[in-house]
N, C-alpha and C positions, 0 to 999 in steps of 0.2 A: 658624292653623289656619281659619279663617273663610275664607280665599283658597280652601281645598280642594275646599270643597263649595258655594261662590256662595251661602251663605245664613248667616244668624246661628245656625244649627243647633248649631256645635262652641264658640260663644263661652261664653266662662269666666268665671266672677265672683273676684276678688282672696283674698274669702273662702272660697273651696273651697281655693286654694290653700294657706291658710294654716292651715285646717283639716288639709290634708293633711299639713303639714310637721309640725304639732303630735304628729300620731298616728303619725309616723316616730319623732320625741325619744320618745316613751313606749314605742314597740314594735320598734324596732331594737335589735340586740343590743349589752349593756353590756361597758363594759371599764373598767378604772382607768388603764389608759394611753391620755392625751390623743391621740395620732396613729390608734389602733388604735380608738378612739371617733369620730373625727371618720371615718374611713374606711369603719367601720359607718353609720352616720348616710347618708353621704351616697352609698353604695351602696344601702342599705335605700328611702331615700327616692325615688332616682331612678328604681327599680324599680315603687315604690309609685305614682309618677307617670305612669310609660308602662302601667302596667295599669289604670290608673284612668282615662286618656286613651281607650286602645286600646277601653274596652267601647263607648266613644261614638262611634267611627270606624268608617266603613264599609271593607270589607275593602280595597279599593282603594286608601285613604290611608294605610294602617297601616306600608307600608312607608316613604312619603313622612317621616311623625312620627319612625320610626326613625330614618332617614337626618339629619334635621334637628337630632332631639337629640343625637344623636353630633358629629354637626360643629358644634354650639353649645357641646358641653362640650370637645372638643378645640381651639376657638376660645379659649376662655376660659385654656385654660393654652398659648397662643400653639404651638400642638401639628401646625397646618396651614398651610400657604401661602397666603394670600388670592390670591395671582395664579392660585395653580393651582387654586384651589376655582372660583373664578368660570371660566376658563376649560371646566373640566370641565362648568360649567352652561352655557356662552354658544357655545363652540365657535369657530372660527376667525372673525375678522372682517380687511377689508381685500382689496385685490387680490392676485392670485396667478398667476402663468402656470403653466398646467399643462404639467408635460414629458412626454416617451412613456412610456408603461407599462411599466416594468424588468421587469414579472412574466407568465408564462404564466396564473397562475393568479386574477387579477382580472380581473372583465369589464371592457371598455372603458366601460361605463356606470357603473362602480362605483369605477373610478379618481379622476376626478377629485376627489370627496366625499373619498376616502381620503387621496391626497395632500394635499388643502386642510386636515384635520385633522392631519396629518404635520406639515406646513410649518408651521401655527400652533403646535403645541407646541415646536418649536423655537428659538421667541423665548422660551420659559422657560429659566429659568437652566439647572435643573437637567437638561433634554432636551437641551440643545446639542451635535451630532453625531450624533442619533437620525436626522433626515432623512438625512444623507452615509451612515449604514451601511444604511439602508433599502434607498435607491437604488443603493447600489455591491452590497450583498448579500441582495437581495430572499427568496432562496430559506431563508435561515436564520429567516425569521418565516413560513415557510409552513406549519408542523406549527402554528400556533395558528391559523391561518387555516380549516386541514382539520381540527379537533380536534371531536370533538363536545363536549368539555367545554375550550372555549379558555378560560377564566377561570381552570381549575387547569395552563395550559401555562404553564413556564418562558420567560421573554425569552433570548433571545443575552446572550450576555455583551458588553459592560460591566453593560449595562442592567437584569439581573436581581440585581446585588448591589445595583448605584449605588440603583435605585432604591425607595423605602417603597411599604407595600401601597397607598395611594392613586395616588403616580403610576403604579404598575401597570396601575389601573383607566384611567386616562388615554389611557397607551398602549392598551388593553384596546379603546377604544372606538373608534380609528381603525381598527383590524383587525377586530374582530368587536362591533359596536355590539349585535348580539342577546344577547351574554352580558355586559352591563354588570351588568343587575340582580340573575343570583346572585352576581357578584364583590363588588358592592353589599354584599348579604348576608352574604357570607364576610365582608369587612370589619368590618362591623356586628359581628360576633360576634365577629372577632378583639380590637377594640377595647371591646365592651360588656360581651359575652358571649352565648350561645347563646340566652337568653330575650328576649333584644332582637330578635328575628326570627321570633321564636315566638305567634303570636296567642293570648292568655291566654284559658284555656279561659270559656266564658260561665257566668255562677254566681249567678242571680237572687237566691239568698240574701243572698249579699255584697251586690250592688247594696239588698236590701232595707233592711239593716243600716244602710246611708247615706244612708237617708230617714229621715224624720220625719212629724212631724203639720204641719209647715209646709215640708218640702221635698218636691215631688212627684217621680213616677217618670217619667219620658219614655221613650218608644222611637221612636226613628227610623227611619222605615218606608224599606224600597225595594221596588221592584216585585215581587209574589210572595212577600212576607214576610208573614206574619199571625201575629204572638204571641199573640192573645186566649186561645187553648188554652192555651198554655203559665202564662199568668195567671191563669186559672181553675183548672188545675192546680194552681198554688201554693198558690192560697187554699185550695183544700180541703186541701195538705197544711199548710197553718198553721192551720187549726180557723176559716177565714174564707169559707168556700163557701156557708152560707146567708147572710153579712152582706155579699155582694158585689153591687153594681147595675153593668150594664152599660147603656152605651147609645151611639148610632151618631149621630154629629152630623151636622146638615146642615139644610135649611130648618124653621125652625117647632121644632128640637129644643132648641135654647137655655134656656129657661125650664127644661124638665123635668131640664136638666143641672145648673140653679144651684141648684134645690129639693133634687136629689140630694145635689149637693154638701154645702147648708147641714144636712142633717136627720144625713147621714154625719158631720160635724163636731164637731156637739152628741151625737149617739147612740153612736158607733162604728160604723163599716163602712167598706168600700173601695167609691170608686166608678172605673169605666173609662170615659173618653169615648176612641173610636175615632176616628179620622178626622179630627183636630182641622184640618186644613188644606182640608176642607170646608166649612169653617163662619168665613169668612173674618171677616164683621161681627160675630160675637159673640167674637172675640180681644179684644177691650178688657173685656168682661164678665169673661171668664176671669181676665183681670190684674187686675180689682180683686178678684174672688173667693180672688186667691193672697194678694195685699195683705191681707187681713182675717185669712188664720190667723196664729195667735198660740197660744205653748205653752197656752193653756189648753183647746184643742180635745180632745177626748175622744182616749186614747192609744191607741186601736185604729183610729184615723181614719187614712184614705192613700188621696190621689189618683194613679190612675193615668191616663196622655195615650198615645195615639198618632197620630202626624204624619209625613206626607211632608216632605222637605226644604224650607220655603215662607218666602219673607221676611216675612209679617204675623204672624208665630207670636211671640207676647210676649217681647220680652227679656228682663226681667225673670225671668220663670217659667223659660228656657230656662238663664239662669245661675246662678239657685237651685237647679234640678232635677240629679235626678242620673238622666244621658242614658245611652240604651243603643241600638246598633245591632242588629238582627235581621236576618239575610239570608238567603235560603232557600238550600239546597244547591246547590254549583255543579258542573258536571261529567254527564258523559254516563251514569256508572253512578250517582252520585247521583240525578240526575235520574229514571231509570227504578227505583231502588227506592223512591223518594218515591210516583210512581205506583203501585206495587204494592201498597205500603203500605196506599193506599186501598181497596185490593180484596181482597176473600175468596174462598172456593171457590165460595160460593153465588152470587156475581156470576159467577164462571165458568162455571157450570152453568145460571143462567137464559136458556137462549137455546136453540131448536130445533136448531139447527145449531150446539152446542159447539163442536166440532172447528173449524170452520169460524172462529167469535165470537173463539176462543182465538187463532187464527192472526193474527188481523187485528186484535184488540185490543192482540196485541203490538207489530204493526208500527205502530199508533197511537200505541202510548209512545213508542217507539223516533222517530217521525217528531217528535214531541211535544220530546224532547229532542233531536233532532240541531237542529231552526230556534231552538231556544233557545242553544244551547251556541255555534252557529254566531257568534254577536253577538261573542265574543271576538277572531275574527280580524279586526275592523274590517269596512272599506269591502269586501273580498274576499270576506266572509260573508254580509252585507247591507250594501244603500246605507244602509239607514236602518236602529238597531238596532230592534226592534220587541219591545214589551212583552207578550209571548203569557202567556198565565195557565193554572192549572188548569182554571178553567170554561171554556175551549176544549176542553180533553182530554176535559173530562164529558160534552158537549154532542156530542163526536163518537162516543163511548162508547154513550150511548143511541139516537144515531140510527144505528149500525151495528146493536144489538139487534133494534131495529125491522123495520128495512131485511130482514134475516137472516129473522126471524120470518116477514115480510110476502110476502115472494117466494122462488118456487123455485130462481131462477137469482139469483147473486148479482151486484148491480149496481155491478159495480165504477166506472163511471163517474159514477153519482151520488153516491157514496162521497167518489172523489176531487175532484168538482167542490164537494161540501158542505164536505169539510175545507180545500182549497185558498182556494175562492173566497167560503165564505161564513163558516163557522166562526171558522177563522185569516186567511183572507184578508181578511175585514171589516177587520181592523186594515192590511192593506199597501196601502200608499198609489203607491210607486214601480213603473212598469212594468214594470222589469228585475227587481224581485221577485218583481214577479207572475208572470214567465214562471217565475223558481227556484223559486218556491213549487210552483207547479201540475206543475214537472219533479221535485222532490224526492219529492211524494207518491206518485209514481206506482211510484217505486221500492219503498215499504212496503205500498201497498195495490193488490195484482195479484194475480191467478191462481195466478202461481209461488210466493208467498211461502205458499199450502197446503202445499207441500211442506217434508217436512223438510230441515233444514241450506241452505235457500233463502239466497245470498249477498246481505248487504243492503251489502255494501263488496266491492274486489276485494280483499284480505288475507284474506278467510273468519273473521275473527276474530269478526264481529257477522254471526249465521244466524240464521235460525226455528227457535227450537226445539222439540223434539217436544211436543206436547200433553201439557200436566201439571196437577198441582194450583197454588194460590199458591207452596206453599214449592218447588217443581219450578223455576218462573220465577225466585225470589228466588234462589237458589241458582246459577243459569246467571248473573246479572247480576252477582253478587257474584265471579267469576272471569274478569268483563271487567277489561280496561286502567283503572289510578284516572286514567292521564292518557292518553286517546286521542289518534292519531294521526290528522294532517289528513287521510289517506285515507278514515277513518271517516265524514268529511262529503263526500267527493266531490273534496277539495282535494289538490292536490299540496304535497309535504314544503317545499316552500321558502316555504309561509303562513304554517307554525311559524317561521321566521326573520322574516319579516315583520311578524309580529304581535309577536313579542319585541323588533325593533326601534322599532316603535310604542311597546310601553311604556316603553320606554328615555329614549324623545324625550320622552312623555307627564310620565315621573316628571321628567324636568329642566326642562322648561317648567313645570311648576307648581311645582317651588325656585325658581326664576327669577323667578318672578311674586310671590313672598313674601321675597324677599332686599332687605333694608336697603337706602336709596340712599343711599354712602356713598362713603368715601375708600377705593381699591382699596390693594393689597400695594405698588405700583412705587413709592409716594409723590407719585404725582401725586390733585390732585384730583378730583374726579368731574365738576368742571365745566369743566379744563380737558380731561379726555379727550373731553367733549362736543364741546365748541370744535373740538378735532382731528377728531373724526369727521363736526361739520358741516362743516368747511372741505375734508376730504377730497371729502365727498358733492356739496359747492357745486361742486368745482372738476369733477369729472364730470360733472354735470347737463348737458344739452346743451340749446341756445337753440331757442326756438321756432320749428316751422316758418312760413314764409311761405305763408298758405292762401292768398292772392291769386296769389301765383306757380303754386302747385301747381294753382290753378284756371285758370291760363291755358294750362298744360301739358296736363293732362289734365280738358277740358270736359266736361260731361255728354253722350254719345254714345249713341245709338240702338244702335249697332252694337259699342259696349265698354262694358260693366257694369262692367268692373274700375276703369273712372276712377272711378265713383261710388263703388267701395267703396274704393280707394286715399283719395278726399278724405273719407270719414268715419272713415277709421281716424286718419288726418292730427290730424284734429278733435280726436278723443278722448286720443291721443296729447298735444296741445297743452293738454288740459284738465288732465291729471296733469303735465305739466311744470311748468305756471303756479302749479300748488300748492306743489309742490318748491321751484320757487324761491324763492319769498315766504313758505314756512314755515321754512325752514333760515336764511335772512336774519331772520327775527322770533324764532326760538330763539337766535341768536347775542346777539343785543341783549336779551334776555329774562337770558341766561346772566351777560352780563357788567353786568346793571343799570339799563341802558338803557330797557327799557322791561318793565310788568310782566309776569310769568309766569304766563298765564292756565293755568284748566286742561287745556284743548285743548294748548299749549303743553308743559305737565308731562308729558302722558301723551306728547306726541312726543317728547321729551328722555328719557322713561324707555324707549321706544321703540327708540330710538338705542342707548343704552347697554347693551339686553340683547341689541343684535344682529337685532330683531325690524323688521320692516316697520310705519311707523305708519298708525292706523287711517284718518287723514286721507288718506293715498296709497293707501292699501288701495281705500279708497270711489270715488274718483277711477279707478284703477288696473284692471290685468288681474288676471283670476283666478289667484293664485299662493300656493303654500305654502312656496316657499322663505325660508329665514332672509333679514336683510337684504342680506348680502355678495354671497350667490348671486342675489337677487333685484336689486340693481342692476346686475350682471354682465349677467341676462338682459335686461332692462332696455334694455340699451346696444345689445345683440344686435338686440333689436327697430327699436331708434332707427334702426341701421345697415341693417336690412333696406329699412325704407321710404325713407331716404335715397336707397341705391342703386336703388331702382324710379323714382323722382323724378327721381333722374341719367340712371339708362341705360334707361329704358322699362320694359315691363310684362315681368316675368321669364319665360322659358322653363319652369323648374319656381318652384314656390311653397313657402315653408318655411312651411307651414301653422300652424303652432305662435306663431307671429308675429304674428298676426291678435289683435285686441282681441274682436271676434266675428268669428268664422271661419264661423258658419249665414250670415252676410251673402255672405262670399265664395262658399260653394257656392251661392248661391239666383242670384249675379251667373252664375256657370259653367253654371246651367240656362239663364238669361234669355239668353247668350249663342247659346248653340244655340238656344233658339226664333224668336229673333229672325232668326238666321241663314236658317232652316228655315223662317220662318213657321208655326211648330206652338206651339198651345197648350200652355203650360207645367205648366199640371197634367195632361199626359198622359206627362211626362217621369220618368224616375227614372234611376240612375246603373248601369253594371256596373261591377265594381271590377277591373281589370287591375294584377297586381302583375308589376314588372320586378325580378325578383330575380337577372336575368341581369348587374345593373351592381352593384356596392359603393357606400354613401353616397358613397364617397371619390370613385368614376369618374363619377357622374352628371354632374358640369363637362362631361364628354363630349357630352354632349348642347347641341347649338347651336338647333336647332328647336322651335319649340312643336309640341305632336300637332295632328292637323287639326281634332281636335273634342274639348271636354272640356279636361281640363288634370291633370299632372303635380303629387303632391305629396307630401313628403315632411318627416322631422320627428316621428315617433309612434313612441310605443313598446307593447310586449308586456307583461303579466304575469299569470300563472298558465299562459301557454302561450309557444311560439317558432314561427316560421316558417323553415320547413327550406328552403331554397334548392335542394338538392338532389333533392328531392322534391316541390317545389312543391305544399305541402299544412302543413297546422299540425300540430306536433309537440309531445310533453309538452317541460318545461321543462327544462334540464340543472340539476343540485345546485347552489343557492348561485348561481343565476344568477337573482335575480329578477326583471331587467324587459331586456328586446332589443329592438334597434332593427327597427322594419318596414321593407321595402324601399321602392323607388319604388314609388307606387300611380298607374294612371290613372285618373282618372274618365270615364267615357265615358258621355256623357247617350243615351238609348234610348227609342225612342218607344214607348208602351204593353208596356212590360216585363212579362212574368211571370216574377217570382222564382223560382229555382229550388227545392225544396221536400226536397232530397236533396242530399248531398254538400258542402254548403256549415255555417257557422257563421256566423249574424247577430250580429258582433262589435259590442258600445256602444263608441262612440269619446266618450271626456271629456275635459275642460282639463288636469283635475288628478285625484289617485290620491284624492281624498276621494269621488269617483262622485256623492254625494246633491248635489243643486241646488234651487232655486227656480224657479219661474215667472216670466220676469220681462215687464214689459210690453209687449214683442213678441211674447209667447205662446210664446217659445223659453226651455230651461232654462239657468238659469246655467252649468250645466257640462257637461250632454249636448251632444254635437254630432249626431250620427248613428249608424246603423249600417252597418255595413262588413261585407259578403261576403268570408269567408276561404275558400278552399277546404280539405275536411277530410274523411279517410278515415272518422273514427270520426265516430258519431253525434253529433248537436249536443248532445244531454242531457248528453255528459261534459263538455264546455265549459262550458255554464251551471252545472252543480254544481259545476267547479272555479273560476267568478267570472272566466274569462278575459277581457280588458277589453282596450282601447289606450286612450291616454294623450298629450295633446301635452305635456306637462310633467313633471317629476319633482319631488320634495323637495330636490335639490343641483343 
């Protein structure tokens, strides 16, 4: 559990487990029949453990725990195949030649990953023949691919009858990875009961009963949660309202807190210490105070603590305490309801322009909910998941009233600027996110929003309600969908699939990270498997480039900056190859006991076993999100591209995703033009010509470099696609998450004035995570440049849809 959150907040004491077991023995249903009594004990204790643990887990970790608990119980009874469980977590490993796509319904970009999964499955005994069936009769699987409830669709026979429920989930993961989580929930419900996929209702009374004068109650906080009002209300209900002291920790508050605790322990009373994570230096004192607690303390004494997950919170206090997590409501509807629960009719009427105030206040509340809920979509929602707070909305509300009272005409530009650039925008650090938030707010705070039934989204589900009382607004909000469609956020429906796939990936990666490193079900030891993997990778790892020879063939040249780009790239690849050769040799020696297995080599071995790129390689390597098997193939393709360049001369067109540092290549292209025409490089910028009359397979026909600039390919679009017939951006097709970008001609121009209409400035990133950091060169580690793409729609549409280009995908 500790691995789920990255700190000790989930750490539990053996004694708490024993206490829970004793309680189970005492409270489980009695029976004179031994088998029935054991069954009752087992069922009662298992659910008590689930319920007790869940109250301290964040929502995002509860399914992880349910699945882990289910698998551990099945493993105890040898009811799950270890090889299948491992394959479910790690996916395919090793090389595979991708055959032509036999379907008409799987995109060419998605096919390699799907086939990899299917081919890997075929190595498991029960799945033998599945690959052959799929390749020969792919249309028999189309209903699963197309269905909105793919996890409920039967597999073609004989597989539907032959596979058990868990094996069906493995098959589903190949075809529709976005439906793995609902399938896992159904499987847990089947094996354990429906109650194991439902989060237990938070019950403060029950938690309080588990505490004592020596056992504190600890709230694990998440951004936006504030349990103080719940605690104070509970204190009133328990008759302790006047005996409860609260203090927010921070600089200089430690002594006051210690005094309150000692007084309450002697005289009886509750002490609430808020925000323990802000008092790092005082945590040792808190630990000592808790160690002094004994049964001689006043029976009415209780210590309440709140803290964000932090590594310096005292472990002994965590292990001994009753831990609870309380999170703010999730979703658009819940967020809007919470905003209006804090507003009354007096607030709505307290403005000279009452009608405009109510309209624009609803706009701000919906904007607040939208920007928070976009985070669930991952990078397509926000490059960086910002923690916006209710205080941001409160400030906007105050400023809205002030400005409406002060000015005769409503200052929309001022309201937009204050909201997007200052109140909320003060937290936004990524320039693409700044562009997004300034675009989003214009939808909600505008003159059109004063009109009844003004649509905030294309569907018309979210509109500006008629001016009314607080109750009218709450009634409208309660009619909104519980699970809003992506269109409510300006996103394409495919964003829901991307989000579900990411949730599946995170679930499996998290479970994989906490798996024991032991023998698999295949009979081979872990060490034998690791040596096989290391041998395989060692054989594939190429030799170092001969730098001197490359220098000789491609010397530094004033006329050809690409020579310098090539040499720099080769040097970077050599550093990576050197680390790979050395580390693989050393880890094999360590596995055979010839050298000490250092911590660094141990991490390397774990990564190889889990099909993940080792950190020591990633530190020296190119930015990549792929699993190890796909990463290795990508690496070899990059090396081949560089080798072909060295052997055959500067390419006619460049596979831009093969560069370690594509920004240097782009600068080199401008530099060549500047030196050719004796022009200052800082006066140059690119025009972007898309050559969509040639498919990516046909570009080999190009035998000549362009007179100026360069041809590049190897990019993908997310959130939209390029329409080669209309020569413009167009909405994505259903289930087509990523599409190829045609050949692109970068044309340098002097003092170019960029067009302000008819284009979308599309950000180009190296990988799908989008977020990056500034490197020592002043460039982002992820963002490459903006590319102008022709668009017949307003640019705002594509900004809200999170449309971006990438050099590499996850597979």
